[in-house]
C-alpha positions as CSV (number, residue, x, y, z in Angstrom):
1,X,121.0,122.6,92.1
2,X,117.7,124.4,91.7
3,X,114.3,122.7,92.3
4,X,113.6,122.2,88.6
5,X,117.0,120.7,87.9
6,X,116.7,118.4,90.9
7,X,113.4,117.2,89.6
8,X,114.8,116.4,86.2
9,X,117.7,114.5,87.7
10,X,115.5,112.4,90.0
11,X,112.6,111.5,87.6
12,X,114.2,108.2,86.5
13,X,114.9,107.3,90.1
14,X,111.3,107.8,91.2
15,X,110.0,104.8,89.4
16,X,112.1,102.5,91.7
17,X,112.9,104.2,94.9
18,X,114.2,101.1,96.7
19,X,117.5,100.7,94.7
20,X,119.3,100.0,98.0
21,X,117.1,97.1,99.0
22,X,116.0,93.8,97.6
23,X,113.6,94.3,94.8
24,X,110.0,93.2,95.1
25,X,109.1,90.0,93.3
26,X,105.9,91.8,92.2
27,X,107.9,94.1,90.1
28,X,108.9,91.1,87.9
29,X,106.4,90.1,85.2
30,X,105.7,86.4,84.9
31,X,108.0,86.3,81.9
32,X,110.8,88.1,83.8
33,X,110.4,85.8,86.8
34,X,110.5,82.8,84.5
35,X,113.7,84.1,82.9
36,X,115.3,84.7,86.3
37,X,114.7,81.2,87.4
38,X,116.0,79.8,84.1
39,X,119.2,81.8,84.6
40,X,119.5,80.1,88.0
41,X,119.3,76.7,86.3
42,X,115.9,75.9,87.6
43,X,113.5,73.7,85.5
44,X,110.6,75.6,83.8
45,X,107.9,74.2,86.1
46,X,109.5,76.0,89.1
47,X,108.4,79.4,87.8
48,X,104.9,78.1,87.5
49,X,105.0,76.9,91.1
50,X,106.3,80.3,92.3
51,X,103.7,82.2,90.4
52,X,101.0,80.0,91.8
53,X,102.1,80.6,95.3
54,X,102.4,84.4,94.7
55,X,99.1,85.0,92.9
56,X,96.8,82.1,93.6
57,X,97.8,81.1,97.2
58,X,98.7,84.7,98.0
59,X,101.9,83.7,99.9
60,X,103.4,86.4,102.1
61,X,106.8,84.6,102.6
62,X,108.9,82.4,100.4
63,X,109.2,79.9,103.3
64,X,105.5,79.1,102.7
65,X,106.2,77.7,99.2
66,X,106.4,74.1,100.6
67,X,106.8,72.3,97.2
68,X,109.9,74.2,96.3
69,X,113.3,72.8,97.4
70,X,114.9,74.5,100.4
71,X,117.8,75.9,98.4
72,X,115.4,77.7,96.0
73,X,113.3,79.2,98.8
74,X,116.5,80.5,100.4
75,X,117.8,81.9,97.2
76,X,114.5,83.6,96.5
77,X,114.4,85.1,100.0
78,X,118.0,86.3,99.7
79,X,117.3,88.0,96.3
80,X,113.7,89.3,96.4
81,X,111.1,90.3,98.8
82,X,107.3,89.6,98.7
83,X,105.9,93.1,98.9
84,X,106.1,95.5,101.8
85,X,102.9,97.5,102.1
86,X,101.6,98.1,105.6
87,X,98.1,99.2,106.6
88,X,98.3,102.2,108.9
89,X,94.7,103.4,108.8
90,X,91.4,102.1,107.5
91,X,87.8,103.1,107.6
92,X,84.6,101.2,106.8
93,X,81.4,102.9,105.7
94,X,78.4,102.6,108.0
95,X,76.7,100.1,105.7
96,X,79.8,98.0,105.3
97,X,79.9,98.4,101.5
98,X,83.0,100.5,101.3
99,X,86.4,99.8,102.9
100,X,89.2,102.3,102.5
101,X,92.8,101.7,103.6
102,X,95.9,103.9,103.8
103,X,99.0,101.9,103.0
104,X,102.6,102.7,103.9
105,X,105.2,101.9,101.2
106,X,108.8,100.8,101.9
107,X,110.1,104.3,101.7
108,X,107.5,105.7,104.2
109,X,105.2,107.3,101.6
110,X,101.5,106.4,101.7
111,X,98.8,105.7,99.2
112,X,95.1,104.8,99.4
113,X,93.0,102.0,98.0
114,X,89.3,101.4,98.3
115,X,87.2,98.2,98.1
116,X,83.5,98.7,97.1
117,X,81.1,95.8,97.6
118,X,78.1,95.5,95.2
119,X,75.6,92.7,94.9
120,X,77.5,90.9,92.2
121,X,81.1,92.3,92.2
122,X,83.9,93.6,94.3
123,X,85.8,96.4,92.5
124,X,88.9,98.0,93.9
125,X,90.0,101.5,93.2
126,X,93.8,101.7,93.3
127,X,96.4,104.4,93.2
128,X,99.2,104.9,90.6
129,X,101.2,107.7,92.2
130,X,102.1,109.1,95.6
131,X,100.2,112.4,95.3
132,X,99.4,113.9,91.9
133,X,100.7,116.7,89.7
134,X,97.4,117.4,87.9
135,X,96.2,119.9,90.5
136,X,92.4,119.5,90.1
137,X,90.9,121.8,92.7
138,X,88.0,119.5,93.7
139,X,90.3,116.6,94.5
140,X,92.1,116.1,97.8
141,X,95.0,114.3,96.1
142,X,95.4,117.2,93.7
143,X,96.1,119.6,96.6
144,X,99.1,117.5,97.8
145,X,101.3,117.9,94.7
146,X,103.4,115.1,93.3
147,X,105.9,112.9,95.2
148,X,106.7,110.0,92.9
149,X,105.3,107.2,90.7
150,X,104.4,103.9,92.1
151,X,106.4,100.9,90.8
152,X,104.3,98.2,89.1
153,X,104.6,95.9,92.1
154,X,103.3,98.6,94.4
155,X,100.2,98.9,92.1
156,X,99.8,95.2,92.2
157,X,100.1,95.0,96.0
158,X,97.0,97.1,96.5
159,X,94.9,94.5,94.6
160,X,96.6,91.6,96.3
161,X,95.9,93.2,99.7
162,X,92.2,93.1,99.0
163,X,92.3,89.6,97.5
164,X,93.7,88.4,100.8
165,X,91.1,90.3,102.7
166,X,88.2,88.9,100.6
167,X,89.6,85.4,101.0
168,X,89.3,85.8,104.7
169,X,86.1,87.8,104.6
170,X,84.1,86.6,101.5
171,X,81.4,88.8,100.3
172,X,78.0,87.2,100.3
173,X,75.7,89.2,97.9
174,X,72.0,89.8,98.4
175,X,69.6,87.5,96.7
176,X,68.0,88.9,93.5
177,X,64.8,89.7,95.3
178,X,66.7,91.9,97.8
179,X,68.6,93.9,95.3
180,X,67.9,97.6,94.6
181,X,67.2,98.4,91.1
182,X,70.0,99.8,88.9
183,X,68.6,102.8,87.1
184,X,69.8,104.0,83.7
185,X,66.7,105.7,82.4
186,X,66.5,103.4,79.4
187,X,63.7,101.1,80.5
188,X,60.7,101.0,78.1
189,X,58.0,103.4,79.1
190,X,60.2,104.9,81.7
191,X,62.0,107.6,79.7
192,X,62.5,110.8,81.6
193,X,61.1,109.5,84.9
194,X,63.4,110.5,87.9
195,X,63.7,107.7,90.5
196,X,64.0,108.2,94.2
197,X,67.6,108.1,95.5
198,X,67.1,104.5,96.7
199,X,66.5,103.4,93.1
200,X,69.9,104.2,91.6
201,X,72.0,102.8,94.4
202,X,74.1,100.6,92.1
203,X,74.4,102.9,89.1
204,X,78.2,102.4,88.8
205,X,79.4,102.0,85.3
206,X,79.7,98.2,84.7
207,X,82.6,97.4,82.4
208,X,82.1,94.7,79.8
209,X,82.3,91.3,81.3
210,X,80.8,92.1,84.6
211,X,78.2,89.7,85.9
212,X,74.5,90.6,85.9
213,X,73.3,87.5,87.8
214,X,75.6,87.6,90.7
215,X,77.7,84.8,92.3
216,X,76.8,83.1,95.6
217,X,80.1,84.3,97.1
218,X,82.9,86.7,96.1
219,X,86.3,85.8,97.5
220,X,88.5,87.9,95.3
221,X,88.6,91.3,93.5
222,X,86.3,91.2,90.5
223,X,87.1,94.6,88.9
224,X,89.9,97.2,89.1
225,X,89.6,100.9,88.5
226,X,92.7,103.0,88.3
227,X,91.0,106.0,89.7
228,X,92.8,106.4,93.0
229,X,95.6,108.8,93.8
230,X,97.6,110.0,90.8
231,X,97.3,110.2,87.1
232,X,97.7,106.7,85.7
233,X,98.7,107.7,82.1
234,X,101.7,109.7,83.4
235,X,103.0,106.5,85.1
236,X,102.3,104.7,81.8
237,X,105.0,102.1,81.7
238,X,104.5,100.9,85.3
239,X,100.8,101.0,84.9
240,X,100.8,98.7,81.9
241,X,103.3,96.4,83.5
242,X,100.9,96.0,86.4
243,X,97.9,95.5,84.0
244,X,99.7,92.8,82.1
245,X,100.5,90.9,85.3
246,X,96.9,91.3,86.6
247,X,95.7,90.0,83.3
248,X,98.2,87.1,82.9
249,X,96.6,83.6,83.5
250,X,99.9,82.7,85.3
251,X,99.3,85.6,87.8
252,X,96.0,87.2,88.9
253,X,94.1,86.2,85.7
254,X,91.7,89.1,85.7
255,X,90.0,89.8,82.3
256,X,91.1,93.0,80.5
257,X,87.5,94.2,80.3
258,X,87.3,94.1,84.1
259,X,89.9,96.9,84.4
260,X,89.3,100.6,83.8
261,X,92.0,103.2,83.4
262,X,90.9,106.8,84.3
263,X,92.7,109.9,83.1
264,X,92.3,113.6,83.3
265,X,93.0,113.7,79.6
266,X,96.6,113.2,78.6
267,X,95.9,113.2,74.9
268,X,99.2,111.6,73.6
269,X,98.9,108.8,76.1
270,X,95.3,108.1,75.1
271,X,96.5,107.7,71.5
272,X,99.3,105.5,72.8
273,X,96.8,103.4,74.7
274,X,94.7,102.8,71.6
275,X,97.5,100.6,70.2
276,X,97.8,98.3,73.3
277,X,96.7,94.7,72.7
278,X,94.7,94.4,75.9
279,X,91.2,95.8,75.7
280,X,91.0,97.5,79.1
281,X,88.3,100.2,79.6
282,X,89.1,103.9,79.3
283,X,87.5,106.6,81.4
284,X,88.2,110.3,80.8
285,X,87.6,112.8,83.6
286,X,85.9,115.6,81.6
287,X,83.8,117.5,84.2
288,X,83.1,120.5,81.9
289,X,82.0,121.0,78.3
290,X,84.2,124.1,77.5
291,X,87.8,125.1,78.0
292,X,87.2,128.2,80.1
293,X,85.3,126.3,82.8
294,X,87.4,123.2,82.7
295,X,90.7,125.1,83.0
296,X,89.3,126.9,86.0
297,X,89.5,123.7,88.1
298,X,91.6,121.3,86.0
299,X,94.9,123.0,85.1
300,X,96.0,120.2,82.7
301,X,93.3,121.5,80.3
302,X,95.5,124.4,79.4
303,X,98.0,121.9,78.0
304,X,95.5,119.5,76.4
305,X,92.4,121.5,75.8
306,X,89.0,119.9,75.0
307,X,89.5,119.9,71.2
308,X,92.8,118.0,71.5
309,X,91.4,115.7,74.1
310,X,88.3,114.8,72.1
311,X,90.4,114.3,69.0
312,X,92.5,111.8,70.9
313,X,89.2,110.1,72.1
314,X,87.9,109.9,68.6
315,X,91.2,108.3,67.5
316,X,90.9,105.8,70.4
317,X,87.4,104.8,69.4
318,X,88.3,104.5,65.7
319,X,91.3,102.3,66.5
320,X,89.8,100.1,69.2
321,X,86.0,100.2,68.4
322,X,85.6,100.4,72.2
323,X,83.3,102.8,74.1
324,X,84.8,105.5,76.2
325,X,83.3,106.5,79.6
326,X,83.3,110.3,80.3
327,X,83.3,111.0,84.1
328,X,81.5,114.2,85.0
329,X,81.7,115.2,88.7
330,X,78.8,117.5,89.4
331,X,79.7,120.4,91.6
332,X,76.9,122.6,93.0
333,X,76.7,125.9,91.2
334,X,79.9,125.3,89.2
335,X,79.4,122.9,86.4
336,X,75.9,121.6,86.9
337,X,73.8,124.2,85.0
338,X,71.3,122.7,82.5
339,X,72.8,124.9,79.8
340,X,76.1,123.1,80.4
341,X,74.2,119.7,80.0
342,X,73.0,120.9,76.6
343,X,76.5,122.0,75.7
344,X,77.9,118.6,76.9
345,X,75.3,116.8,74.8
346,X,76.4,118.7,71.7
347,X,80.0,118.0,72.4
348,X,79.6,114.2,72.7
349,X,76.8,113.6,70.3
350,X,77.6,110.8,67.8
351,X,80.6,109.5,69.8
352,X,80.7,105.9,71.0
353,X,80.6,106.9,74.7
354,X,78.9,106.7,78.0
355,X,78.6,109.5,80.6
356,X,78.9,108.7,84.3
357,X,77.5,111.5,86.4
358,X,79.2,111.7,89.8
359,X,77.8,113.9,92.6
360,X,80.8,115.4,94.3
361,X,82.3,113.6,97.3
362,X,83.0,116.9,99.2
363,X,86.6,117.7,100.1
364,X,87.0,119.7,103.3
365,X,88.5,123.1,102.8
366,X,87.4,123.6,99.2
367,X,83.9,125.0,99.9
368,X,82.6,122.8,97.0
369,X,79.4,120.8,97.5
370,X,77.5,118.1,95.6
371,X,74.8,119.0,93.2
372,X,71.2,118.3,94.6
373,X,69.7,115.1,93.4
374,X,66.9,116.7,91.6
375,X,69.3,118.7,89.4
376,X,71.5,115.6,88.9
377,X,68.5,113.8,87.3
378,X,67.5,116.9,85.3
379,X,71.1,117.0,83.9
380,X,70.9,113.3,83.2
381,X,67.6,113.6,81.3
382,X,69.1,116.2,78.9
383,X,71.9,113.9,78.0
384,X,69.6,110.9,77.6
385,X,67.2,112.9,75.4
386,X,70.2,113.6,73.2
387,X,70.8,109.9,72.8
388,X,73.8,109.7,75.1
389,X,74.0,106.7,77.4
390,X,74.2,108.0,81.0
391,X,74.2,106.7,84.6
392,X,74.4,108.4,88.0
393,X,76.9,106.9,90.3
394,X,75.9,106.6,93.9
395,X,78.0,108.6,96.4
396,X,79.7,105.7,98.2
397,X,81.8,106.1,101.3
398,X,80.9,109.8,102.0
399,X,80.9,109.0,105.8
400,X,84.5,107.6,105.6
401,X,86.1,110.3,103.3
402,X,86.3,107.7,100.4
403,X,87.2,110.1,97.7
404,X,90.9,109.8,96.7
405,X,93.3,111.6,99.0
406,X,90.9,112.3,101.8
407,X,92.0,109.6,104.3
408,X,95.7,110.6,103.7
409,X,94.9,114.2,104.4
410,X,93.0,113.3,107.5
411,X,95.7,110.9,108.9
412,X,98.9,112.9,107.9
413,X,99.3,116.4,109.2
414,X,101.5,117.5,106.4
415,X,99.6,115.9,103.5
416,X,98.3,119.2,102.2
417,X,101.7,120.7,102.2
418,X,102.7,121.5,98.6
419,X,101.9,124.3,96.3
420,X,101.8,123.5,92.6
421,X,104.6,124.5,90.4
422,X,103.3,124.5,86.8
423,X,106.9,124.2,85.4
424,X,107.6,121.1,87.5
425,X,104.3,119.6,86.4
426,X,105.3,120.1,82.8
427,X,108.7,118.6,83.3
428,X,107.2,115.5,84.9
429,X,104.6,115.0,82.1
430,X,107.1,115.6,79.3
431,X,109.5,113.1,80.8
432,X,107.0,110.3,80.8
433,X,105.7,111.1,77.3
434,X,109.3,110.8,76.2
435,X,109.5,107.4,77.7
436,X,112.1,108.2,80.4
437,X,110.0,107.0,83.3
């Protein structure tokens, strides 16, 4: 069987690679877990008890569920497992604000997740795939190629890992008088003024529902961004299964507006997402205002060029009335020219959107470097003068290789082992769009 045929035959298998082992309880939605216990003849309240232990008490073993009868604990343990991820490497930034972990899955594959601590929130960046088929040249994960999709439970476990960590190590934010100012360039009388680097330290896009006052202590994840390894919208079904469990009051109970899905621009899936009933945020990795430039470092643009992508984005806004965030990584000498800022402003003018400018977190071996801060602010000013809401994201975790894929490349000798096969990439994307994953 040739490589292409093998990939076609294995695509359905890749969403649940542990068919020869007990399934993870995290792969069961609250409704499915409730239905399973009902099939076992258990009263309805037992499911609520199990869910409470799993997602509120963060139990790591069924034996800890002390208010369940012994026979049920034993049956659960004999049928299901409570996760399986194992931390094999982690790094913490010098200021303690960013913690990155490399997690080993049951089949030996690894993924990354990152916790970022701000004065009033604790967002986690999670992975949706092992590797990535999109091949973006400025991304460490994009150089690995694609291995498989994550199951919904494997996505959930990344969040639950940091919920456990924060419960043991609660984040105590700075008092308001100690906070550094978040700069957007919109303050009255301040238009066009470029702040020093220390002034925009928390200029991360804040999804609707995020606090502005700041709690006294943070003991659980407050926001989730699906911006780690992989393309979330190519693992659509498992992604949304995880989102629904994360949102469910019976499970994690995180508000939909506290979750952001980031995509390189899979146009059909953006349209599909516009019909979902949960109002999660959408971020699109744009990074260039024209097809020639974008295709040079984002191969998927040849399949879904900017006109098609923006058409899907307009459809999304019209259907949901929600703002889209466009992510724009600024690469020195590549996509940061001020003429490109004007072109980008013309492209997005009139759309309900926000632009998040991201100085590149350099990936070793690519030769690409971050745009100097002065040019970042000049680029931002052009967009703002065109009436486009814009922020500059701080480069967090540069000292610990926090950009997706970098810790995996550093820890695993063979991580940068694959060359991209465009035909295989197309097969994988088409399979998910057809609903076979």
